[in-house]
C-alpha distance (Angstrom), angle and dihedral (degrees) to the residues before:
residue distance angle dihedral
X1 . . .
X2 3.80 . .
X3 3.81 92.2 .
X4 3.84 90.3 51.8
X5 3.79 90.7 52.0
X6 3.80 90.8 46.2
X7 3.81 91.8 51.1
X8 3.80 91.8 47.6
X9 3.81 91.8 50.7
X10 3.81 91.9 48.9
X11 3.82 90.9 50.7
X12 3.81 91.7 47.9
X13 3.85 91.0 50.0
X14 3.81 90.9 48.4
X15 3.78 90.6 51.6
X16 3.82 92.7 48.9
X17 3.79 90.3 49.2
X18 3.83 92.0 49.6
X19 3.83 90.7 49.4
X20 3.84 91.8 48.9
X21 3.80 91.7 50.3
X22 3.79 91.7 46.0
X23 3.83 90.1 51.6
X24 3.78 92.1 47.3
X25 3.84 90.0 50.4
X26 3.79 90.1 52.4
X27 3.83 90.8 52.3
X28 3.82 96.9 41.8
X29 3.76 112.2 122.2
X30 3.78 100.5 -161.0
X31 3.79 139.1 40.1
X32 3.82 89.8 -122.5
X33 3.80 91.4 57.7
X34 3.79 89.8 47.3
X35 3.80 90.6 52.8
X36 3.79 91.1 48.8
X37 3.80 92.0 51.2
X38 3.84 91.7 47.8
X39 3.78 89.6 50.5
X40 3.81 89.5 50.6
X41 3.77 91.7 49.8
X42 3.83 91.4 48.1
X43 3.81 92.0 48.6
X44 3.80 93.2 49.5
X45 3.79 92.0 50.9
X46 3.81 90.9 53.7
X47 3.80 93.6 46.8
X48 3.81 92.6 52.0
X49 3.79 95.1 62.0
């Protein structure tokens, strides 16, 4: 049961992170900031695996 809870928490955290990055991308004012956020999102996805 503990591993199920842990997996659920990890999925919820990943979803929150994706939503936060998506919101930041929508608010970004410059292409450079957008690129930085996309780099951050890409790096986080590689670190999670």
